[in-house]
Every structure is written in structure tokens, then in C-alpha cells.
C-alpha positions in Angstrom: 127.9 100.8 102.9 124.8 99.1 104.2 121.8 101.3 104.8 118.6 100.6 106.7 115.2 102.0 107.6 111.9 101.0 109.1 108.6 101.5 107.5 105.0 100.1 107.5 105.7 97.0 109.7 109.0 95.8 108.2 112.7 96.5 108.4 114.4 97.6 105.1 118.0 96.9 104.4 120.2 97.1 101.4 123.8 95.9 100.8 126.3 94.0 98.7 128.2 91.7 100.9 130.5 88.7 100.9 128.7 85.4 101.8 130.1 81.9 102.3 129.2 79.9 99.2 126.5 77.4 100.2 125.0 76.7 96.7 126.9 75.6 93.6 126.1 77.9 90.7 127.3 76.9 87.2 129.7 79.0 85.1 128.1 82.3 84.0 129.1 81.6 80.4 125.7 80.0 79.8 124.1 83.4 80.3 126.1 85.1 77.6 123.5 84.1 75.0 119.8 83.2 75.4 119.8 80.4 77.9 116.1 79.6 77.2 114.9 77.9 74.0 111.3 79.0 73.3 108.8 76.3 72.8 105.2 76.6 71.6 105.5 80.4 71.3 106.7 80.9 74.9 108.4 84.3 74.7 108.6 87.5 76.6 105.4 89.5 75.9 106.0 92.2 73.3 104.8 95.1 75.5 107.1 94.0 78.3 110.1 93.8 75.9 109.3 97.3 74.6 109.1 98.6 78.2 112.4 97.1 79.2 114.2 98.2 76.0 112.8 101.7 76.6 114.2 101.6 80.1 117.6 100.8 78.6 117.5 103.8 76.3 116.3 106.2 79.0 118.8 104.9 81.6 116.2 103.7 84.1 116.9 101.2 86.9 114.9 98.0 87.3 114.0 96.2 90.4 113.5 92.4 90.3 111.4 90.7 93.0 113.1 87.5 94.0 111.9 85.0 96.6 114.6 82.4 95.7 112.0 80.0 94.2 112.2 78.6 90.6 110.0 81.3 89.0 111.8 84.3 90.3 115.3 82.8 89.8 114.4 82.0 86.2 113.1 85.7 85.9 116.4 87.0 87.1 118.4 84.9 84.8 116.2 85.6 81.8 116.5 89.4 82.2 120.2 89.1 82.9 120.6 87.0 79.7 118.2 88.8 77.3 118.8 92.4 78.3 122.5 92.7 78.6 122.6 96.5 78.7 120.3 96.4 81.8 122.8 94.5 83.9 124.3 97.5 85.5 120.8 98.9 86.4 119.4 95.9 88.1 118.4 95.6 91.8 117.6 92.3 93.4 114.8 92.7 96.0 113.8 90.0 98.6 111.2 90.2 101.3 111.6 87.8 104.3 108.2 87.2 106.0 109.9 85.2 108.8 107.0 82.8 108.7 109.1 79.6 108.1 111.9 80.1 110.6 115.2 78.7 109.3 113.8 78.0 105.9 112.9 81.7 105.4 116.4 82.7 106.4 117.9 80.2 104.0 115.7 81.7 101.2 117.2 85.1 102.0 120.7 83.7 102.1 120.2 82.1 98.7 119.1 85.3 97.1 122.1 87.1 98.6 124.4 84.5 97.1 122.6 84.8 93.7 123.2 88.6 93.8 126.9 88.0 94.5 127.1 85.5 91.7 125.6 88.0 89.2 127.2 91.1 90.8 123.8 92.7 91.3 123.0 94.9 94.4 120.9 93.0 96.9 118.1 94.6 99.0 115.9 93.0 101.6 112.9 93.7 103.7 112.2 91.8 106.9 108.8 91.6 108.6 109.0 93.0 112.1 105.9 91.3 113.5 104.0 88.4 112.1 100.4 89.4 112.8 98.0 88.3 110.0 99.4 85.8 107.6 96.7 85.8 105.0 97.7 86.1 101.3 96.4 89.7 101.0 98.2 91.0 104.1 101.5 89.4 103.0 101.2 90.7 99.5 100.6 94.3 100.7 103.7 94.0 103.0 105.8 93.0 100.0 104.4 95.7 97.7 105.0 98.4 100.4 108.6 97.2 100.6 109.1 97.2 96.9 107.7 100.8 96.6 109.9 102.0 99.4 112.9 100.3 97.9 112.1 101.9 94.5 111.8 105.3 96.1 115.1 104.9 97.9 117.1 103.3 95.1 115.6 105.2 92.1 113.7 102.5 90.2 110.1 102.8 89.2 110.0 99.5 87.2 109.6 96.2 89.1 109.8 92.8 87.4 107.8 90.0 89.0 107.8 86.2 88.2 104.1 85.4 87.6 103.8 82.8 84.8 101.1 81.1 82.7 100.1 78.7 85.4 99.5 81.6 87.7 97.1 83.1 85.2 95.1 79.8 85.1 95.1 79.6 89.0 94.1 83.2 89.4 91.2 82.8 86.9 89.9 79.7 88.8 90.4 81.4 92.2 88.4 84.5 91.2 85.6 83.0 89.2 83.6 81.8 92.2 84.2 85.1 94.0 81.9 87.0 91.5 84.9 88.9 90.0 84.5 91.6 87.4 86.6 91.7 84.2 89.2 93.7 85.9 89.7 90.9 88.4 89.8 88.2 85.7 92.5 89.8 83.6 95.0 89.7 86.5 97.9 89.3 86.5 98.6 91.8 83.7 101.8 91.9 81.6 102.1 95.6 82.6 100.4 96.9 85.7 100.6 100.7 86.4 100.4 101.2 90.2 100.9 104.9 90.8 104.6 105.3 91.6 105.5 101.8 90.5 105.1 100.0 87.2 105.1 96.2 87.5 106.2 94.2 84.5 105.6 90.4 84.2 107.9 88.9 81.5 106.9 85.3 82.2 103.2 85.2 81.5 103.7 83.1 78.4 106.0 80.7 80.1 104.7 77.6 81.9 105.9 76.3 85.3 107.2 73.3 83.4 109.2 75.5 81.0 110.8 77.3 83.9 111.8 74.3 85.9 113.0 72.2 83.0 115.3 75.0 81.8 116.8 75.5 85.3 117.4 71.7 85.6 118.9 71.5 82.1 121.4 74.2 83.1 122.0 72.7 86.6 120.9 75.8 88.3 119.6 75.4 91.9 116.6 77.2 93.4 114.8 77.2 96.8 111.6 75.2 97.3 108.9 76.5 99.6 107.4 73.4 101.1 104.3 75.3 102.1 103.4 75.4 98.4 102.5 71.7 98.7 100.2 72.1 101.6 96.5 71.7 100.9 95.7 74.1 103.7 95.4 77.0 101.3 92.8 77.3 98.5 95.4 78.6 96.0 97.5 75.4 96.6 94.6 73.1 96.2 93.8 74.8 92.8 97.5 74.5 91.8 98.1 71.0 92.9 94.8 69.3 92.1 92.4 71.3 89.9 94.8 72.7 87.2 96.5 69.3 86.6 93.1 67.6 86.3 92.0 70.3 83.9 95.1 70.0 81.8 94.6 66.2 81.6 90.9 66.5 80.6 91.4 68.9 77.7 92.3 68.1 74.1 94.3 71.3 73.7 97.0 73.5 75.4 95.2 74.8 78.5 97.7 77.5 79.4 98.0 78.8 75.9 94.2 79.1 75.6 93.8 80.8 79.0 96.6 83.2 78.2 94.9 84.2 75.0 91.6 84.5 76.8 93.2 86.8 79.3 94.6 89.0 76.5 91.2 89.3 74.8 89.5 90.2 78.1 92.1 92.8 78.7 91.5 94.3 75.3 87.8 94.5 76.0 88.5 96.0 79.5 90.8 98.7 78.0 88.1 99.7 75.5 85.4 99.8 78.2 87.7 101.9 80.4 88.2 104.5 77.6 84.4 104.7 77.2 83.9 105.0 80.9 86.4 107.9 81.2 84.4 109.9 78.6 81.1 108.9 80.4 82.6 110.0 83.7 83.4 113.5 82.3 79.8 113.8 81.2 78.5 113.0 84.7 80.8 115.4 86.6 79.6 118.7 88.0 82.5 120.1 89.9 83.5 117.2 92.1 80.0 115.8 92.3 78.1 113.3 90.1 74.8 114.1 88.3 72.5 111.3 89.2 70.3 111.5 86.0 73.3 111.4 83.7 75.0 108.6 85.8 71.9 106.4 85.7 71.6 106.7 81.9 74.6 104.5 81.3 74.8 100.6 81.4 75.6 99.2 84.8 79.1 98.0 83.7 79.9 101.6 82.8 78.4 103.0 86.0 80.6 100.6 88.0 83.7 102.1 86.4 82.4 105.6 86.7 81.9 105.1 90.4 85.5 103.8 90.8 86.9 106.6 88.7 85.0 109.2 90.8 86.2 107.8 94.1 89.8 107.4 93.1 90.1 110.8 91.4 88.3 112.7 94.2 89.9 111.2 97.3 93.4 109.9 98.1 91.9 107.3 100.4 92.3 103.7 99.4 89.1 101.7 99.2 88.1 98.1 98.5 84.5 98.0 97.3 84.2 94.3 97.7 80.5 93.2 97.6 79.2 96.7 98.4 79.5 97.9 94.8 76.4 96.2 93.4 74.2 97.2 96.3 75.5 100.8 96.1 74.7 101.1 92.4 71.2 99.7 93.0 70.6 102.3 95.8 71.8 105.1 93.6 69.6 104.0 90.8 66.6 104.0 93.2 67.6 107.4 94.6 67.8 106.1 98.2 71.2 105.6 99.9 70.7 103.2 102.8 74.4 102.5 103.3 76.2 105.8 102.6 79.6 104.7 104.1 82.0 103.4 101.6 84.6 102.8 104.3 85.7 104.0 107.7 87.1 107.1 106.0 84.6 107.9 103.1 80.9 108.3 102.7 78.6 109.2 99.8 75.6 111.5 100.2 72.8 112.2 97.7 71.3 115.7 97.6 69.4 117.7 94.9 70.1 115.2 92.2 73.9 115.1 92.9 76.2 112.6 94.5 78.8 114.0 97.0 81.9 112.2 98.4 83.2 113.3 101.8 85.3 112.1 104.6 83.7 110.7 107.7 84.5 113.4 110.3 85.3 110.9 113.0 88.0 109.3 110.9 89.3 112.3 109.0 92.4 112.5 111.3 92.9 108.9 112.2 96.6 107.8 112.1 97.4 104.5 110.4 100.3 102.4 111.8 103.4 104.3 110.7 107.1 104.1 111.6 108.7 107.0 113.5 112.2 107.3 112.2 114.9 108.6 114.6 115.9 112.2 114.2 113.0 113.0 111.9 109.8 114.9 112.2 106.5 113.1 111.4 103.7 115.3 110.2 100.4 114.0 111.6 96.9 114.3 110.1 95.8 116.8 112.8 98.5 119.3 111.6 100.9 118.6 114.5 104.4 117.2 114.5 106.0 114.3 116.4 109.7 113.8 116.6 112.0 111.2 118.1 115.6 112.0 119.1 118.3 109.7 120.4 120.5 111.6 122.9 122.8 111.5 125.9 121.6 113.1 129.1 124.0 115.0 131.4 123.5 114.9 135.2 121.7 118.2 135.3 119.1 117.3 132.7 118.6 113.9 134.2 117.9 115.5 137.5 115.5 118.0 136.0 113.5 115.1 134.3 113.5 113.0 137.5 112.4 115.9 139.7 109.5 116.6 137.3 110.8 120.0 136.2 110.2 118.9 132.6 106.5 118.6 131.5 106.6 115.1 130.1 103.1 115.3 128.8 104.5 117.4 125.9 108.2 116.4 126.0 108.8 112.8 127.0 112.1 111.0 127.9 112.1 107.2 127.7 114.7 104.5 128.3 114.7 102.1 125.3 117.4 99.9 123.9 116.1 100.2 120.3 115.3 103.5 118.7 112.7 102.0 116.4 109.2 103.2 117.2 105.8 103.2 115.6 102.8 105.6 115.8 99.1 105.0 115.3 95.7 106.2 116.7 94.3 104.5 119.8 92.6 101.1 119.4 89.9 99.3 121.4 91.6 97.4 124.2 94.7 99.5 124.4 96.2 99.5 127.9 98.8 101.9 129.4 100.7 102.3 132.7 101.7 105.9 132.9 104.6 107.1 135.0 104.0 106.8 138.7 100.8 104.6 138.5 100.7 101.2 140.1 99.2 99.2 137.2 98.0 99.6 133.7 94.6 100.8 132.7 92.5 101.0 129.5 93.5 104.0 127.4 89.8 104.7 126.8 89.2 105.0 130.6 92.2 107.3 131.1 90.9 109.6 128.3 87.4 109.6 129.8 88.8 110.5 133.3 90.7 113.4 131.7 87.4 114.5 130.0 89.0 114.5 126.5 86.7 115.3 123.7 86.1 112.7 121.0 88.2 114.4 118.3 91.2 114.7 120.7 90.8 111.0 121.5 90.9 110.1 117.9 93.7 112.3 116.7 96.2 112.0 119.6 99.0 109.7 118.5 99.9 106.5 120.4 103.7 105.8 120.3 104.7 102.1 120.5 107.7 99.8 120.5 108.3 97.2 117.8 106.5 94.7 120.2 103.5 97.1 120.1 103.9 98.2 123.7 102.8 101.8 124.4 105.6 104.0 125.5 103.9 107.4 125.4 100.6 109.2 124.6 101.0 113.0 124.3 99.0 114.6 127.1 100.0 111.9 129.5 103.3 111.1 131.3 105.4 108.4 129.6 105.3 104.7 130.4 106.3 103.5 133.9 108.0 100.6 132.2 110.3 102.7 130.0 111.0 105.6 132.5 114.5 106.9 132.8 116.5 106.1 136.0 119.6 107.5 137.7 121.6 105.0 135.6 120.1 106.2 132.3 122.6 107.7 129.9 121.3 107.2 126.3 117.6 108.0 126.1 115.0 108.8 123.5 113.3 112.2 123.6 109.8 112.4 122.1 108.4 115.8 121.3 104.8 116.6 120.2 104.2 120.1 119.0 
């Protein structure tokens, strides 16, 4: 049976279903052996093979990220062919960003048919709103979907189709951005990301290897035309810089860069082990001793700082260009920019570094889905629930006659039960029940003389179109009020 849920700005759905055959796949007999003939040492990295074989022995499930493009299709076929005993444990995962209209939907349909062809369960995520379309935002949406899919379906291993050309492109993309070694060794063959381990079996395969093998076996794939646009820097590197680099060299570019990445990763791993020991020496409780910290080389201090922040707080943080300035300020003993992010700040006192949450943002609510018939526990310790129900005439009359306090227990008329929650934002506007027009939420809160902490921690409940339906402490939205004709309604409770 299909199942579905909503989370973090996308719709999540899993199913195995019959689809009209729109692509012609060859007979599966070519997958009974190894369908890929290695050339120039192009093989699955040893650590990835060991991880996948270990998964077979322990009965673990494996998710495979598949866009429908040549790289991910080759990845699916390679794993299906080389790891026969994993076939019953595979999950095909596809995320539809809905950015290319019909083409995006055809990508999704292709992956569905591929899953049917191989008899592998198919799972998809669909972006609810477009919003930002930069590479980082889109990548985070996909990763959130893969993590949620893994949690729901029981897999903690995810295979992704990055290949040798991706390694070269990433290196060129990051070099001008003043990247550290950690940035230059991406993408890794195995990447441990808390509750999800990403494996990349194709890092020794070239784009040419992948496409020529699929063509040789008459296996179709989907082509994303946006990959040929020079609008994006990544595409310009892929389509112009890397080909020119290959032509100019007297050796195998991808093989050389792949080996360089491996050597850098080995150095990075050694430095990380050293930094962990140094970090232990610097610790005093949950604080850092300044004198001890400043005695280490700057590369070690950089890693100590990251280890300290990630081990002390569960808040995600991107240091960006702040890291070097912060290290310099700590070395001088003067913190001019103590805030690491909206949530975290560093303070220096009596020779110690302290990490704490910014009080103003300690209870801020990020954009979160509000599943129907479930309680959502908020940072301020309160609970918010959404219930889909039928109103009888008596209850309907009580609500309309204002016998129910809808500032605490709101009833709204909404065709979809999908809702989202977040803290207020600058520019939010709301038309509460009975008012003639909308008004800035900030002005409404000022009129009610709400204190700053109440303004920050009170949830704002929204539709999938990001329209505000209710703010606890206020009456629900005039637009979504129940009427005499209302039957099915949503009850929102804040306790």
C-alpha cells in the first residue's frame, strides 16, 4: 500500500505500482554477470565494496539515489549486477524538484519504470514550494528526503552516483573559494553523516565509461538539458574547463586527480586523529583553555574549534569565511565578533572559551511540518496538535457563537490537512477573524503588548502556500473561518 508524509518542505511518498511502459529496456539477462568491463583500473573502491558486502552479511537495507540520469542509472545497474545478494534489500529513491515542469515529471516516471523493471521498491519526494533554487538549497532538500526515507524504510546506507569527473569539477569549483583540505577531498568514497552513511561506488569511473557502457547495452537514460546551460558555474567548469584541461595534459587527468584526492584524504584523516587528541587536552569541562588552544598550529586549532562546536551543541553551523577571523581574534584574546550564527555565540572569560545559545534565538522554531493527528513538541516546551474532524451542529454553533476560546483552540476550514509551523518572520501579515483587512504580525503583537520572548517563541501555523491560518493567542484567520456549511474542519490546539 502507498504511504505518504510531509516534512521539511517536500511531500514524501513510497510505492510499487504498475506504470505504462514508455521506455524500452533490454532483457535483464545482461545483468546476471558483470555488465561493466573495467578499463584503466576503473573499479568500485575497495572500502565501498567492503561496506556493501558487510551490509549483505548483516542484512542491512540500501537506498540508491536515482535521478534518472546516466550516472545514477549506471549506479543502480552496477549494484544490481555486482551485489546479487543485495537485490532484495534495495530501495530506489527519487526526488522531484518540480523545477523543469513536464521534464521533471518524465524523470520521475522513468525511475518508476526502472524500479518496476528491476522489481525494486520505489520511493519519491516532491518539492512543495520552489523558493530558492541554488545548488546548496536543492541539495539539502534531497538529503533531508533521503534521511527521512531511510528512517521510515529502515536503511542507513545510501549509494550516490558521483564519479571521477565530479571529483575534478568539485576540486576546480572549490579551489578559488579558499577551501580547506576537508573541502578539497569531497566527494568521499564513504561519508558518515550522523544517521546516514553515503557510499559512492563510482568515484573511479569516468563519465565516458558510464555512458559508453549504457550505450553498448542499449540502456536508455534521461538527459537533464539544464546541465548544458552555461548559466551555472558548475556547468561551465564541466563543459568547458575540464575538457580543455584533459586535452592540454599528457596524462590521464581523472586518474591523477582521483589519486590526489585519496592522498589528501589520508592526510586529512591523520590530522583529524591528531586534532581529536589536541581537543581533549584543551577541554576543561565544556570550555576550551585559551593558552593550550593557542599552542597548537593553526590547522589543528581550526579542527579543534569545529570539534568543540559540534560536540557541545546540536545546532548546525557553517563557519564560511568567519573561521580565520575568529581564530585570529582568539589568538589575540579579543573577541570582536562573538556570534557564530543566529543561535550560537562564543565568549572569552578568565582564559576560557565558552559556547552558549543566543537567548533571543534559543526558542526559535524552524520551518517544520505539522502532521495530522500528531503532537508537535515545540522548543518552548509547549505542544501543538492538528486534528481532522467532523463538527456536529451543536459544536458548530458553539464555535460560531464564540463559546469556544479560539485563541487556544482554533477551528479552521481547509481542504488540505497539510500544515507547516515556524516562528514569525519580518513582513508576516495576518487577517484575524472578524477584522476587515490584514495587518503586520509585528504590529498586532505590539498592540497586544507581547514581550519579546513571547513574540519569538509563539508558533505561526501556515498552509502549503505559506498563508497564515492561526497564531496561538489570536483568533484564527478570517479567510479560513468555519461557516454554517462547514462539516470537515481542522482543529488546532496549543497547550
